[in-house]
The first five atom37 places (N, CA, C, CB, O) and aatype in JSON, in Angstrom:
{
  "aatype": [12, 15, 19, 6, 12, 2, 9, 7, 15, 1, 2, 16, 10, 0, 9, 9, 15, 13, 19, 13, 7, 10, 10, 0, 13, 10, 15, 16, 19, 9, 10, 15, 2, 2, 9, 10, 16, 7, 9, 13, 7, 10, 0, 0, 12, 9, 9, 7, 0, 10, 0, 10, 11, 5, 9, 11, 11, 5, 15, 6, 11, 7, 11, 7, 10, 0, 9, 9, 7, 9, 19, 10, 7, 9, 10, 15, 9, 0, 18, 13, 10, 10, 7, 0, 19, 18, 18, 10, 13, 10, 16, 10, 13, 18, 1, 0, 9, 15, 7],
  "atom_mask": [
    [1, 1, 1, 1, 1],
    [1, 1, 1, 1, 1],
    [1, 1, 1, 1, 1],
    [1, 1, 1, 1, 1],
    [1, 1, 1, 1, 1],
    [1, 1, 1, 1, 1],
    [1, 1, 1, 1, 1],
    [1, 1, 1, 0, 1],
    [1, 1, 1, 1, 1],
    [1, 1, 1, 1, 1],
    [1, 1, 1, 1, 1],
    [1, 1, 1, 1, 1],
    [1, 1, 1, 1, 1],
    [1, 1, 1, 1, 1],
    [1, 1, 1, 1, 1],
    [1, 1, 1, 1, 1],
    [1, 1, 1, 1, 1],
    [1, 1, 1, 1, 1],
    [1, 1, 1, 1, 1],
    [1, 1, 1, 1, 1],
    [1, 1, 1, 0, 1],
    [1, 1, 1, 1, 1],
    [1, 1, 1, 1, 1],
    [1, 1, 1, 1, 1],
    [1, 1, 1, 1, 1],
    [1, 1, 1, 1, 1],
    [1, 1, 1, 1, 1],
    [1, 1, 1, 1, 1],
    [1, 1, 1, 1, 1],
    [1, 1, 1, 1, 1],
    [1, 1, 1, 1, 1],
    [1, 1, 1, 1, 1],
    [1, 1, 1, 1, 1],
    [1, 1, 1, 1, 1],
    [1, 1, 1, 1, 1],
    [1, 1, 1, 1, 1],
    [1, 1, 1, 1, 1],
    [1, 1, 1, 0, 1],
    [1, 1, 1, 1, 1],
    [1, 1, 1, 1, 1],
    [1, 1, 1, 0, 1],
    [1, 1, 1, 1, 1],
    [1, 1, 1, 1, 1],
    [1, 1, 1, 1, 1],
    [1, 1, 1, 1, 1],
    [1, 1, 1, 1, 1],
    [1, 1, 1, 1, 1],
    [1, 1, 1, 0, 1],
    [1, 1, 1, 1, 1],
    [1, 1, 1, 1, 1],
    [1, 1, 1, 1, 1],
    [1, 1, 1, 1, 1],
    [1, 1, 1, 1, 1],
    [1, 1, 1, 1, 1],
    [1, 1, 1, 1, 1],
    [1, 1, 1, 1, 1],
    [1, 1, 1, 1, 1],
    [1, 1, 1, 1, 1],
    [1, 1, 1, 1, 1],
    [1, 1, 1, 1, 1],
    [1, 1, 1, 1, 1],
    [1, 1, 1, 0, 1],
    [1, 1, 1, 1, 1],
    [1, 1, 1, 0, 1],
    [1, 1, 1, 1, 1],
    [1, 1, 1, 1, 1],
    [1, 1, 1, 1, 1],
    [1, 1, 1, 1, 1],
    [1, 1, 1, 0, 1],
    [1, 1, 1, 1, 1],
    [1, 1, 1, 1, 1],
    [1, 1, 1, 1, 1],
    [1, 1, 1, 0, 1],
    [1, 1, 1, 1, 1],
    [1, 1, 1, 1, 1],
    [1, 1, 1, 1, 1],
    [1, 1, 1, 1, 1],
    [1, 1, 1, 1, 1],
    [1, 1, 1, 1, 1],
    [1, 1, 1, 1, 1],
    [1, 1, 1, 1, 1],
    [1, 1, 1, 1, 1],
    [1, 1, 1, 0, 1],
    [1, 1, 1, 1, 1],
    [1, 1, 1, 1, 1],
    [1, 1, 1, 1, 1],
    [1, 1, 1, 1, 1],
    [1, 1, 1, 1, 1],
    [1, 1, 1, 1, 1],
    [1, 1, 1, 1, 1],
    [1, 1, 1, 1, 1],
    [1, 1, 1, 1, 1],
    [1, 1, 1, 1, 1],
    [1, 1, 1, 1, 1],
    [1, 1, 1, 1, 1],
    [1, 1, 1, 1, 1],
    [1, 1, 1, 1, 1],
    [1, 1, 1, 1, 1],
    [1, 1, 1, 0, 1]
  ],
  "atom_positions": [
    [[12.06, 32.09, -27.59], [12.15, 31.31, -26.45], [10.81, 30.81, -25.88], [12.84, 32.05, -25.48], [9.85, 31.56, -25.71]],
    [[10.82, 29.55, -25.6], [9.5, 28.91, -25.03], [9.65, 28.57, -23.62], [9.08, 27.6, -25.78], [10.64, 28.0, -23.16]],
    [[8.58, 28.95, -22.93], [8.56, 28.59, -21.49], [7.37, 27.57, -21.22], [8.4, 29.92, -20.57], [6.21, 27.83, -21.56]],
    [[7.73, 26.45, -20.62], [6.63, 25.51, -20.44], [6.32, 25.57, -18.93], [6.99, 24.0, -20.95], [7.19, 25.73, -18.07]],
    [[4.95, 25.41, -18.7], [4.44, 25.41, -17.4], [3.84, 24.13, -17.06], [3.51, 26.44, -17.24], [3.04, 23.58, -17.82]],
    [[4.24, 23.58, -15.86], [3.72, 22.35, -15.41], [2.4, 22.36, -14.61], [4.71, 21.75, -14.65], [2.07, 21.44, -13.86]],
    [[1.68, 23.47, -14.84], [0.46, 23.6, -13.99], [-0.6, 22.59, -14.69], [-0.12, 25.25, -13.94], [-0.9, 22.68, -15.88]],
    [[-1.05, 21.72, -13.9], [-2.12, 20.7, -14.33], [-1.45, 19.54, -15.17], [0.0, 0.0, 0.0], [-2.04, 18.94, -16.07]],
    [[-0.15, 19.29, -14.78], [0.53, 18.1, -15.53], [-0.18, 16.83, -14.96], [2.26, 18.01, -15.27], [-0.9, 16.77, -13.96]],
    [[0.19, 15.81, -15.86], [-0.39, 14.45, -15.48], [0.45, 13.85, -14.35], [-0.4, 13.43, -16.74], [1.66, 14.07, -14.34]],
    [[-0.09, 13.18, -13.47], [0.5, 12.56, -12.3], [1.16, 11.3, -12.81], [-0.55, 12.27, -11.16], [0.58, 10.47, -13.52]],
    [[2.48, 11.22, -12.38], [3.3, 10.0, -12.78], [2.87, 8.71, -12.15], [4.74, 10.21, -12.44], [2.95, 7.66, -12.78]],
    [[2.42, 8.76, -10.93], [1.87, 7.6, -10.38], [0.5, 7.09, -10.97], [1.74, 7.84, -8.97], [0.23, 5.89, -10.99]],
    [[-0.3, 7.99, -11.42], [-1.5, 7.59, -12.2], [-1.16, 6.84, -13.44], [-2.33, 8.79, -12.57], [-1.8, 5.83, -13.72]],
    [[-0.16, 7.29, -14.22], [0.37, 6.53, -15.39], [0.85, 5.23, -14.92], [1.51, 7.26, -16.13], [0.45, 4.23, -15.52]],
    [[1.59, 5.11, -14.0], [2.29, 3.81, -13.43], [1.11, 2.97, -13.1], [3.29, 4.05, -12.04], [1.05, 1.85, -13.61]],
    [[0.18, 3.35, -12.32], [-1.03, 2.59, -11.98], [-1.72, 2.06, -13.11], [-1.94, 3.37, -11.25], [-2.15, 0.9, -13.1]],
    [[-1.89, 2.92, -14.19], [-2.66, 2.4, -15.32], [-1.79, 1.26, -16.05], [-3.04, 3.63, -16.35], [-2.31, 0.24, -16.47]],
    [[-0.47, 1.52, -16.15], [0.32, 0.53, -16.72], [0.39, -0.76, -15.97], [1.59, 1.02, -16.91], [0.43, -1.82, -16.59]],
    [[0.4, -0.73, -14.71], [0.31, -2.0, -13.89], [-1.05, -2.61, -14.04], [0.59, -1.73, -12.37], [-1.15, -3.83, -14.16]],
    [[-2.1, -1.8, -14.03], [-3.45, -2.32, -14.35], [-3.57, -3.04, -15.67], [0.0, 0.0, 0.0], [-4.21, -4.09, -15.82]],
    [[-2.97, -2.47, -16.53], [-3.03, -2.99, -18.04], [-2.23, -4.36, -18.01], [-2.28, -1.85, -19.19], [-2.68, -5.38, -18.54]],
    [[-1.11, -4.3, -17.41], [-0.24, -5.64, -17.35], [-0.96, -6.64, -16.45], [1.3, -5.39, -16.73], [-0.75, -7.83, -16.71]],
    [[-1.7, -6.38, -15.54], [-2.43, -7.33, -14.73], [-3.52, -7.88, -15.62], [-3.0, -6.68, -13.44], [-3.68, -9.1, -15.7]],
    [[-4.29, -7.0, -16.3], [-5.4, -7.47, -17.22], [-4.85, -8.35, -18.29], [-6.14, -6.28, -17.88], [-5.38, -9.42, -18.58]],
    [[-3.76, -7.89, -18.89], [-3.15, -8.67, -20.07], [-2.59, -10.07, -19.45], [-1.85, -7.76, -20.83], [-2.77, -11.13, -20.05]],
    [[-1.97, -10.0, -18.31], [-1.62, -11.37, -17.79], [-2.76, -12.32, -17.44], [-0.81, -11.2, -16.56], [-2.56, -13.53, -17.49]],
    [[-3.89, -11.84, -17.1], [-5.06, -12.77, -17.08], [-5.54, -13.28, -18.32], [-6.16, -12.17, -16.48], [-5.95, -14.43, -18.43]],
    [[-5.49, -12.37, -19.39], [-5.97, -12.83, -20.67], [-4.9, -13.68, -21.37], [-6.38, -11.64, -21.55], [-5.24, -14.72, -21.94]],
    [[-3.67, -13.29, -21.33], [-2.53, -14.05, -22.18], [-2.11, -15.2, -21.42], [-1.2, -13.15, -22.48], [-2.08, -16.32, -21.95]],
    [[-1.75, -14.99, -20.06], [-1.11, -16.08, -19.38], [-2.19, -16.87, -18.5], [0.07, -15.53, -18.49], [-1.8, -17.7, -17.68]],
    [[-3.39, -16.62, -18.66], [-4.44, -17.28, -17.83], [-4.42, -16.68, -16.46], [-4.23, -18.81, -17.73], [-4.67, -15.49, -16.28]],
    [[-4.1, -17.56, -15.43], [-4.18, -17.08, -14.11], [-2.75, -17.52, -13.56], [-5.5, -17.68, -13.28], [-2.42, -18.7, -13.45]],
    [[-2.01, -16.49, -13.24], [-0.73, -16.85, -12.49], [-0.39, -15.66, -11.41], [0.57, -17.04, -13.62], [-1.08, -14.64, -11.28]],
    [[0.67, -15.94, -10.74], [1.06, -14.97, -9.64], [1.23, -13.54, -10.16], [2.41, -15.43, -8.96], [0.96, -12.59, -9.43]],
    [[1.66, -13.38, -11.42], [1.84, -12.01, -11.91], [0.56, -11.25, -11.9], [2.4, -12.01, -13.3], [0.59, -10.04, -11.68]],
    [[-0.56, -11.87, -12.13], [-1.8, -11.21, -12.18], [-2.1, -10.57, -10.81], [-2.87, -12.18, -12.6], [-2.63, -9.46, -10.72]],
    [[-1.75, -11.35, -9.72], [-1.98, -10.81, -8.47], [-1.01, -9.65, -8.03], [0.0, 0.0, 0.0], [-1.39, -8.68, -7.38]],
    [[0.24, -9.85, -8.43], [1.24, -8.79, -8.13], [1.0, -7.6, -8.82], [2.56, -9.18, -8.43], [1.11, -6.51, -8.27]],
    [[0.66, -7.76, -10.07], [0.48, -6.39, -10.97], [-0.9, -5.7, -10.43], [0.33, -6.75, -12.79], [-0.99, -4.48, -10.3]],
    [[-1.98, -6.62, -10.14], [-3.21, -6.04, -9.81], [-3.11, -5.36, -8.31], [0.0, 0.0, 0.0], [-3.76, -4.35, -8.03]],
    [[-2.3, -5.95, -7.43], [-2.13, -5.2, -6.21], [-1.3, -3.99, -6.36], [-1.55, -6.04, -5.2], [-1.63, -2.96, -5.77]],
    [[-0.23, -4.02, -7.12], [0.52, -2.78, -7.39], [-0.38, -1.68, -8.03], [1.72, -3.09, -8.32], [-0.26, -0.51, -7.67]],
    [[-1.26, -2.07, -8.97], [-2.05, -1.0, -9.63], [-3.06, -0.41, -8.65], [-2.8, -1.55, -10.89], [-3.36, 0.78, -8.71]],
    [[-3.57, -1.24, -7.74], [-4.46, -0.71, -6.74], [-3.76, 0.25, -5.76], [-5.08, -1.83, -5.99], [-4.3, 1.32, -5.47]],
    [[-2.56, -0.12, -5.25], [-2.01, 0.73, -4.22], [-1.45, 1.87, -4.91], [-0.97, 0.04, -3.35], [-1.67, 2.96, -4.38]],
    [[-0.77, 1.85, -6.0], [-0.16, 3.05, -6.66], [-1.28, 3.99, -7.08], [0.72, 2.66, -7.92], [-1.18, 5.21, -6.94]],
    [[-2.42, 3.35, -7.63], [-3.6, 4.18, -7.96], [-4.05, 4.91, -6.82], [0.0, 0.0, 0.0], [-4.24, 6.12, -6.95]],
    [[-4.28, 4.28, -5.62], [-4.71, 5.12, -4.51], [-3.85, 6.17, -4.11], [-4.95, 4.37, -3.42], [-4.29, 7.25, -3.72]],
    [[-2.5, 5.88, -4.18], [-1.55, 7.0, -3.78], [-1.69, 8.09, -4.84], [0.01, 6.49, -3.68], [-1.59, 9.27, -4.51]],
    [[-1.91, 7.74, -6.1], [-1.98, 8.71, -7.22], [-3.17, 9.66, -6.97], [-2.12, 7.97, -8.62], [-3.05, 10.87, -7.17]],
    [[-4.33, 9.1, -6.55], [-5.54, 9.92, -6.39], [-5.31, 10.82, -5.17], [-6.84, 9.03, -6.21], [-5.81, 11.95, -5.15]],
    [[-4.6, 10.36, -4.18], [-4.36, 11.25, -3.08], [-3.35, 12.54, -3.5], [-3.71, 10.35, -1.89], [-3.5, 13.68, -3.06]],
    [[-2.37, 12.14, -4.36], [-1.53, 13.23, -4.79], [-2.19, 14.12, -5.83], [-0.25, 12.7, -5.33], [-1.83, 15.29, -5.96]],
    [[-3.14, 13.58, -6.58], [-3.87, 14.43, -7.56], [-4.69, 15.41, -6.82], [-4.78, 13.58, -8.51], [-4.65, 16.6, -7.12]],
    [[-5.47, 14.95, -5.82], [-6.2, 15.79, -5.12], [-5.58, 16.94, -4.39], [-6.84, 15.07, -4.31], [-6.11, 18.04, -4.26]],
    [[-4.31, 16.57, -3.87], [-3.51, 17.49, -3.05], [-2.81, 18.62, -4.02], [-2.38, 16.62, -2.2], [-2.68, 19.79, -3.68]],
    [[-2.4, 18.13, -5.17], [-1.51, 18.98, -6.06], [-2.2, 19.47, -7.21], [-0.31, 18.25, -6.54], [-1.6, 20.22, -7.97]],
    [[-3.54, 19.09, -7.45], [-4.3, 19.56, -8.64], [-3.59, 19.21, -9.9], [-4.51, 21.06, -8.6], [-3.31, 20.08, -10.72]],
    [[-3.27, 17.87, -10.11], [-2.81, 17.51, -11.28], [-3.84, 16.68, -12.05], [-1.58, 16.84, -11.09], [-4.87, 16.23, -11.55]],
    [[-3.46, 16.54, -13.3], [-4.32, 15.56, -14.18], [-4.1, 14.11, -13.94], [-4.07, 15.77, -15.65], [-3.2, 13.75, -13.19]],
    [[-4.82, 13.34, -14.5], [-4.56, 11.89, -14.45], [-5.5, 11.06, -13.51], [0.0, 0.0, 0.0], [-5.27, 9.88, -13.24]],
    [[-6.53, 11.71, -13.05], [-7.61, 10.99, -12.19], [-8.16, 9.78, -12.84], [-8.8, 11.9, -11.89], [-8.32, 8.71, -12.24]],
    [[-8.47, 10.01, -14.17], [-9.05, 8.84, -14.91], [-8.15, 7.66, -15.09], [0.0, 0.0, 0.0], [-8.62, 6.52, -15.06]],
    [[-6.78, 7.92, -15.28], [-5.89, 6.88, -15.39], [-5.73, 6.11, -14.07], [-4.62, 7.41, -15.86], [-5.63, 4.89, -13.98]],
    [[-5.73, 6.97, -13.05], [-5.54, 6.22, -11.65], [-6.79, 5.34, -11.34], [-5.34, 7.32, -10.37], [-6.68, 4.22, -10.85]],
    [[-7.99, 5.91, -11.66], [-9.15, 5.05, -11.5], [-9.3, 3.8, -12.25], [-10.21, 5.75, -11.78], [-9.77, 2.78, -11.74]],
    [[-8.83, 3.9, -13.63], [-8.77, 2.72, -14.57], [-7.82, 1.74, -13.96], [-8.3, 3.11, -16.05], [-8.15, 0.56, -13.84]],
    [[-6.58, 2.21, -13.55], [-5.61, 1.3, -12.92], [-6.12, 0.58, -11.72], [0.0, 0.0, 0.0], [-5.8, -0.59, -11.53]],
    [[-6.9, 1.24, -10.89], [-7.56, 0.68, -9.69], [-8.43, -0.41, -10.17], [-8.38, 1.75, -8.89], [-8.27, -1.57, -9.82]],
    [[-9.4, 0.01, -11.0], [-10.42, -0.96, -11.43], [-9.89, -2.21, -12.03], [-11.31, -0.34, -12.41], [-10.33, -3.33, -11.77]],
    [[-8.84, -1.94, -12.91], [-8.21, -3.16, -13.6], [-7.53, -4.04, -12.6], [-7.16, -2.75, -14.7], [-7.58, -5.26, -12.71]],
    [[-6.9, -3.44, -11.62], [-6.27, -4.09, -10.38], [-7.25, -5.01, -9.73], [0.0, 0.0, 0.0], [-7.06, -6.21, -9.55]],
    [[-8.37, -4.3, -9.37], [-9.44, -5.03, -8.63], [-10.0, -6.34, -9.48], [-10.67, -3.96, -8.34], [-10.15, -7.46, -8.99]],
    [[-10.26, -6.01, -10.71], [-10.75, -7.1, -11.62], [-9.84, -8.2, -11.65], [-10.96, -6.64, -13.03], [-10.23, -9.35, -11.48]],
    [[-8.5, -7.85, -11.87], [-7.57, -8.92, -11.99], [-7.26, -9.68, -10.64], [-6.32, -8.36, -12.58], [-6.92, -10.87, -10.61]],
    [[-7.4, -8.91, -9.56], [-7.25, -9.78, -8.27], [-8.51, -10.63, -8.04], [-7.01, -8.84, -6.94], [-8.48, -11.74, -7.5]],
    [[-9.56, -10.04, -8.48], [-10.95, -10.95, -8.36], [-10.74, -12.24, -9.17], [-12.36, -10.14, -9.0], [-11.0, -13.35, -8.71]],
    [[-10.25, -12.02, -10.38], [-10.08, -13.09, -11.23], [-9.09, -14.12, -10.69], [-9.67, -12.59, -12.52], [-9.33, -15.33, -10.79]],
    [[-7.95, -13.62, -10.1], [-6.87, -14.36, -9.63], [-7.38, -15.15, -8.47], [-5.69, -13.48, -9.27], [-7.08, -16.34, -8.36]],
    [[-8.17, -14.52, -7.56], [-8.8, -15.32, -6.35], [-9.77, -16.31, -6.82], [-9.55, -14.38, -5.31], [-9.87, -17.41, -6.27]],
    [[-10.53, -15.95, -7.87], [-11.58, -16.97, -8.36], [-10.9, -18.2, -8.99], [-12.58, -16.3, -9.46], [-11.37, -19.33, -8.83]],
    [[-9.8, -18.0, -9.7], [-8.99, -19.04, -10.22], [-8.41, -19.92, -9.07], [0.0, 0.0, 0.0], [-8.5, -21.14, -9.15]],
    [[-7.85, -19.33, -8.06], [-7.28, -19.96, -7.03], [-8.31, -20.9, -6.33], [-6.7, -18.95, -6.13], [-8.0, -22.07, -6.06]],
    [[-9.46, -20.43, -6.04], [-10.57, -21.07, -5.39], [-10.9, -22.24, -6.28], [-11.79, -20.1, -5.17], [-10.89, -23.37, -5.78]],
    [[-11.19, -22.08, -7.57], [-11.46, -23.12, -8.46], [-10.52, -24.2, -8.44], [-11.55, -22.63, -9.71], [-10.91, -25.36, -8.31]],
    [[-9.23, -23.88, -8.56], [-8.11, -24.77, -8.67], [-8.25, -25.57, -7.31], [-6.65, -23.97, -8.87], [-8.31, -26.8, -7.35]],
    [[-8.3, -24.9, -6.14], [-8.49, -25.7, -4.79], [-9.65, -26.61, -4.85], [-8.71, -24.74, -3.54], [-9.51, -27.8, -4.55]],
    [[-10.78, -26.15, -5.22], [-12.01, -26.96, -5.52], [-11.75, -28.24, -6.21], [-12.95, -26.18, -6.36], [-12.05, -29.32, -5.71]],
    [[-11.16, -28.1, -7.43], [-10.91, -29.17, -8.18], [-9.94, -30.2, -7.61], [-10.48, -28.71, -9.37], [-10.07, -31.42, -7.75]],
    [[-8.9, -29.57, -6.91], [-7.89, -30.44, -6.2], [-8.64, -31.33, -5.09], [-6.72, -29.49, -5.5], [-8.4, -32.53, -4.97]],
    [[-9.44, -30.74, -4.4], [-10.11, -31.47, -3.24], [-11.07, -32.42, -3.88], [-10.88, -30.47, -2.2], [-11.18, -33.57, -3.46]],
    [[-11.77, -31.96, -4.91], [-12.81, -32.92, -5.57], [-12.11, -34.11, -6.18], [-13.67, -32.2, -6.72], [-12.64, -35.21, -6.08]],
    [[-10.96, -33.95, -6.8], [-10.34, -35.08, -7.32], [-9.8, -35.93, -6.26], [-9.33, -34.73, -8.23], [-9.87, -37.15, -6.42]],
    [[-9.26, -35.45, -5.19], [-8.78, -36.27, -4.11], [-9.96, -37.03, -3.48], [-8.05, -35.38, -3.05], [-9.77, -38.18, -3.07]],
    [[-11.13, -36.48, -3.39], [-12.23, -37.12, -2.8], [-12.72, -38.27, -3.65], [-13.31, -36.15, -2.57], [-13.1, -39.31, -3.12]],
    [[-12.72, -38.07, -5.0], [-13.34, -39.24, -5.83], [-12.25, -40.22, -6.15], [-14.02, -38.72, -7.23], [-12.6, -41.31, -6.58]],
    [[-10.89, -39.96, -5.99], [-9.96, -40.94, -6.27], [-9.62, -41.87, -5.06], [-8.78, -40.28, -6.79], [-8.97, -42.91, -5.16]],
    [[-10.13, -41.36, -3.95], [-9.95, -42.24, -2.82], [-8.91, -41.9, -1.77], [0.0, 0.0, 0.0], [-8.75, -42.64, -0.8]]
  ]
}
């Protein structure tokens, strides 16, 4: 008979944050710049912050996954915003030169 102990188990929110961060990063690479990048990035950052809070409180594993999820979320949001500003600049520039 085997008894499993969950002491130091990996935090579920940290895993979810990592997955959303990975989805955000992949959506920037594969789909270029779209709204999914922003949504997944924001979800990764929020869930990652909640995961870090839980990990500290409950002494669970997964701090690295939560941090990676947050970083990927931040990078994806930055790329999304940069793309939006670039698009806006090109639109205004095109309107200015076309009269």
